[in-house]
C-alpha positions as CSV (number, residue, x, y, z in Angstrom):
1,X,28.6,-1.1,-11.7
2,X,25.8,-3.6,-11.5
3,X,22.2,-3.8,-12.8
4,X,19.3,-4.5,-10.5
5,X,15.9,-5.8,-11.5
6,X,12.8,-4.9,-9.4
7,X,9.4,-6.6,-9.4
8,X,7.0,-3.8,-8.7
9,X,3.3,-3.8,-7.7
10,X,1.2,-0.7,-7.5
11,X,-2.3,0.8,-7.2
12,X,-2.4,3.1,-10.3
13,X,-5.3,5.2,-9.1
14,X,-3.2,8.2,-8.0
15,X,-0.7,8.1,-10.9
16,X,-0.6,9.3,-14.5
17,X,0.7,5.9,-15.6
18,X,4.1,4.3,-15.3
19,X,6.3,6.5,-17.5
20,X,7.8,9.8,-16.3
21,X,6.0,12.9,-17.4
22,X,6.8,16.5,-16.4
23,X,4.8,18.0,-13.6
24,X,2.6,14.9,-12.9
25,X,2.9,11.9,-10.5
26,X,4.0,8.7,-12.2
27,X,5.2,5.4,-10.8
28,X,8.5,5.7,-12.6
29,X,9.2,9.2,-11.1
30,X,8.5,8.0,-7.6
31,X,10.9,5.0,-8.0
32,X,13.6,7.3,-9.5
33,X,13.3,9.8,-6.6
34,X,13.3,7.2,-3.8
35,X,16.1,5.1,-5.3
36,X,18.2,8.2,-5.8
37,X,17.8,9.2,-2.2
38,X,18.4,5.7,-0.9
39,X,21.5,5.0,-3.0
40,X,22.8,8.5,-3.0
41,X,23.3,8.5,-6.8
42,X,21.2,9.5,-9.8
43,X,18.9,6.6,-10.7
44,X,16.6,6.2,-13.7
45,X,14.7,3.0,-14.0
46,X,13.8,1.3,-17.2
47,X,10.4,-0.4,-17.2
48,X,9.1,-3.5,-19.0
49,X,5.5,-2.2,-19.4
50,X,4.4,1.5,-19.6
51,X,1.0,1.1,-18.0
52,X,-1.6,3.9,-18.6
53,X,-3.0,6.3,-16.1
54,X,-5.1,4.6,-13.5
55,X,-4.0,1.1,-14.5
56,X,-2.7,-1.3,-11.8
57,X,0.1,-3.9,-11.6
58,X,1.1,-6.8,-9.5
59,X,4.2,-7.7,-11.3
60,X,5.7,-5.0,-13.5
61,X,9.5,-5.2,-14.0
62,X,12.2,-2.6,-14.2
63,X,16.0,-2.3,-14.1
64,X,18.5,0.3,-13.1
65,X,22.3,0.6,-12.8
66,X,24.0,1.4,-9.5
67,X,27.4,1.4,-7.7
68,X,25.8,0.6,-4.4
69,X,27.2,-2.0,-2.0
70,X,23.8,-2.9,-0.7
71,X,23.2,-6.6,-1.5
72,X,20.7,-6.8,-4.4
73,X,18.2,-8.9,-2.5
74,X,18.1,-6.3,0.4
75,X,17.3,-3.3,-1.8
76,X,13.6,-4.1,-1.9
77,X,13.4,-4.1,1.9
78,X,15.2,-0.8,2.2
79,X,13.3,0.9,-0.7
80,X,9.9,-0.1,0.7
81,X,10.6,1.8,3.8
82,X,10.3,5.1,1.9
83,X,7.8,4.3,-0.9
84,X,4.2,5.4,-0.6
85,X,1.7,2.7,0.5
86,X,0.4,2.3,-3.1
87,X,3.8,1.2,-4.5
88,X,5.5,-1.9,-3.2
89,X,8.7,-3.6,-4.5
90,X,8.1,-7.4,-4.2
91,X,11.6,-8.5,-5.2
92,X,15.0,-7.2,-6.2
93,X,17.9,-9.1,-7.8
94,X,21.0,-8.6,-9.9
95,X,20.8,-9.3,-13.6
96,X,23.5,-9.0,-16.3
97,X,24.4,-5.5,-17.4
98,X,23.1,-6.0,-20.9
99,X,19.7,-7.2,-19.7
100,X,16.6,-5.0,-20.6
101,X,13.1,-6.3,-19.7
102,X,11.6,-4.8,-22.8
103,X,14.1,-6.4,-25.1
104,X,13.8,-10.0,-24.1
105,X,11.3,-12.8,-24.7
106,X,8.5,-12.7,-22.1
107,X,4.8,-13.4,-21.6
108,X,2.6,-10.7,-20.2
109,X,-0.6,-11.5,-18.4
110,X,-3.3,-8.9,-18.0
111,X,-6.7,-9.1,-16.3
112,X,-9.6,-6.8,-16.9
113,X,-12.2,-7.0,-14.1
114,X,-15.9,-5.9,-14.5
115,X,-18.4,-5.5,-11.6
116,X,-21.6,-6.6,-13.4
117,X,-24.5,-5.7,-11.1
118,X,-27.4,-3.2,-10.9
119,X,-25.4,-1.0,-8.7
120,X,-21.7,-0.2,-8.3
121,X,-19.6,-1.8,-5.5
122,X,-17.9,1.0,-3.4
123,X,-15.3,-1.5,-2.1
124,X,-13.8,-2.4,-5.5
125,X,-14.6,0.8,-7.4
126,X,-10.8,1.4,-7.9
127,X,-10.2,-2.1,-9.3
128,X,-13.2,-3.0,-11.4
129,X,-15.2,-1.3,-14.1
130,X,-18.9,-1.2,-13.3
131,X,-21.4,-2.4,-16.0
132,X,-25.0,-2.5,-14.9
133,X,-26.4,-4.2,-18.0
134,X,-26.3,-8.0,-17.7
135,X,-23.3,-9.6,-19.5
136,X,-23.3,-13.0,-21.1
137,X,-19.8,-14.3,-20.4
138,X,-20.2,-17.3,-22.7
139,X,-20.9,-15.0,-25.7
140,X,-17.8,-13.0,-24.7
141,X,-15.7,-16.1,-24.6
142,X,-16.9,-17.2,-28.0
143,X,-16.0,-13.9,-29.4
144,X,-12.6,-13.7,-27.8
145,X,-11.5,-17.1,-29.2
146,X,-10.8,-15.6,-32.6
147,X,-8.1,-13.3,-31.1
148,X,-5.8,-16.1,-30.1
149,X,-2.7,-16.4,-32.3
150,X,-0.6,-13.9,-34.3
151,X,-2.7,-11.2,-35.9
152,X,-2.7,-7.5,-37.0
153,X,-4.4,-5.9,-34.0
154,X,-4.7,-2.4,-35.6
155,X,-8.5,-2.4,-34.9
156,X,-7.7,-2.9,-31.2
157,X,-5.0,-0.2,-30.9
158,X,-5.1,3.5,-30.2
159,X,-4.3,5.7,-33.2
160,X,-1.7,7.4,-31.0
161,X,0.5,4.3,-30.9
162,X,4.2,4.7,-31.9
163,X,4.7,1.0,-32.6
164,X,6.5,0.1,-35.8
165,X,4.0,-2.8,-36.4
166,X,0.6,-3.6,-35.0
167,X,1.1,-7.4,-35.3
168,X,1.0,-9.1,-32.0
169,X,0.5,-12.6,-30.6
170,X,-2.0,-13.6,-28.0
171,X,-1.3,-16.9,-26.4
172,X,-4.4,-17.3,-24.2
173,X,-7.6,-15.4,-23.6
174,X,-10.5,-16.3,-21.3
175,X,-13.6,-14.8,-19.9
176,X,-15.0,-16.2,-16.6
177,X,-17.6,-15.1,-14.1
178,X,-17.2,-15.2,-10.3
179,X,-20.5,-14.0,-8.9
180,X,-20.9,-10.4,-10.0
181,X,-17.4,-10.3,-11.3
182,X,-16.6,-10.9,-15.0
183,X,-12.9,-11.3,-15.5
184,X,-11.1,-11.1,-18.9
185,X,-7.7,-12.7,-18.8
186,X,-5.2,-12.2,-21.7
187,X,-1.7,-13.5,-22.0
188,X,0.5,-12.5,-24.9
189,X,4.1,-11.8,-25.9
190,X,3.4,-8.1,-26.3
191,X,0.6,-5.5,-26.4
192,X,-0.2,-2.3,-28.2
193,X,-1.3,1.0,-26.6
194,X,-4.8,0.5,-25.1
195,X,-5.0,-2.9,-26.7
196,X,-6.4,-4.9,-23.8
197,X,-8.8,-2.1,-22.9
198,X,-10.2,-1.9,-26.4
199,X,-10.6,-5.7,-26.5
200,X,-12.4,-5.4,-23.2
201,X,-14.7,-2.6,-24.5
202,X,-15.5,-4.7,-27.6
203,X,-16.2,-7.9,-25.7
204,X,-18.5,-5.9,-23.3
205,X,-20.5,-4.9,-26.4
206,X,-20.8,-8.6,-27.3
207,X,-21.8,-9.5,-23.7
208,X,-24.5,-6.9,-23.7
209,X,-25.9,-8.2,-27.0
210,X,-25.0,-5.1,-29.0
211,X,-22.6,-7.1,-31.2
212,X,-22.8,-10.8,-32.3
213,X,-19.8,-12.9,-31.3
214,X,-18.8,-13.5,-34.9
215,X,-18.5,-9.8,-35.5
216,X,-15.2,-9.7,-33.5
217,X,-13.4,-11.7,-36.2
218,X,-14.6,-9.2,-38.8
219,X,-13.4,-6.3,-36.7
220,X,-10.0,-8.0,-36.3
221,X,-9.7,-8.5,-40.1
222,X,-10.9,-5.0,-40.8
223,X,-7.7,-3.4,-39.3
224,X,-9.7,-0.2,-38.5
225,X,-10.0,1.2,-35.0
226,X,-13.4,2.7,-35.8
227,X,-14.8,-0.8,-36.2
228,X,-14.1,-1.9,-32.6
229,X,-15.9,-1.0,-29.4
230,X,-15.0,1.8,-26.9
231,X,-11.8,1.8,-24.8
232,X,-12.9,0.4,-21.4
233,X,-12.1,2.5,-18.3
234,X,-8.6,2.0,-16.9
235,X,-9.5,1.1,-13.3
236,X,-10.5,-2.5,-14.3
237,X,-7.1,-3.3,-15.8
238,X,-4.2,-4.9,-13.9
239,X,-0.9,-6.2,-15.2
240,X,-0.7,-9.5,-13.3
241,X,2.7,-10.9,-14.3
242,X,5.6,-10.6,-16.7
243,X,7.1,-14.1,-17.1
244,X,10.6,-14.1,-18.7
245,X,11.1,-16.8,-21.2
246,X,14.6,-17.5,-19.9
247,X,16.6,-16.6,-16.8
248,X,18.8,-13.6,-17.7
249,X,22.0,-15.3,-16.4
250,X,21.2,-18.4,-18.4
251,X,20.8,-16.3,-21.5
252,X,24.2,-14.6,-20.8
253,X,25.9,-18.0,-20.4
254,X,24.4,-19.4,-23.6
255,X,25.6,-16.3,-25.5
256,X,29.1,-16.8,-24.1
257,X,29.1,-20.4,-25.1
258,X,28.1,-19.5,-28.7
259,X,30.6,-16.7,-28.9
260,X,27.8,-14.1,-29.4
261,X,28.3,-10.6,-28.1
262,X,26.0,-10.3,-25.0
263,X,25.6,-6.6,-25.5
């Protein structure tokens, strides 16, 4: 038995999110089906990030256990032959059997993209949220600065969250403009349900002039979802990368040296 880690990119438009749900298409269900057919054994992947319906990814991670003799680095090539065009496995490698991508230190980077123009752009309509009102990205950046660090993000979390705590740590956050595109980039060690989209919706209110920049610090301190802005549409959100803090094999070696049980 060995454990394989996949780096998965996907256009989330046609899927009801990452996680398996009965009777609807999800990224996880497609991977389970195609891997099971390829490897001729029942496969269930375990993902690092359960992206929402309509949300995209360039570097989500998942693992699965298998008895296959196919070399780990070749699985991505074989699997991509049968996957739909909107899901592509960018890499496959073996990791220790104890390794789980949701239970290790990592940095997740999300980008929320806005098409800020009088009219929508039909070319990027699947990958950017359209806002016709002019946005001031400098005001948005000023407002976003207070979110860096470890805070209780209850105001920026869906009430439907099942998280034990709403404390999270944002490492970096930036807002930049590239022509008609306004791009919010957020890097953190973990995120709550709808957190990035609620942050985006709140910063859009700031950019439109509906909220002063200093109001975002008050919203954060208030720990009340009703204080923050709306949840921004899913199509603008993309999980860009999940960077592991340490190589899984290095972690295993360090645990062995210290005498710690790797499981």
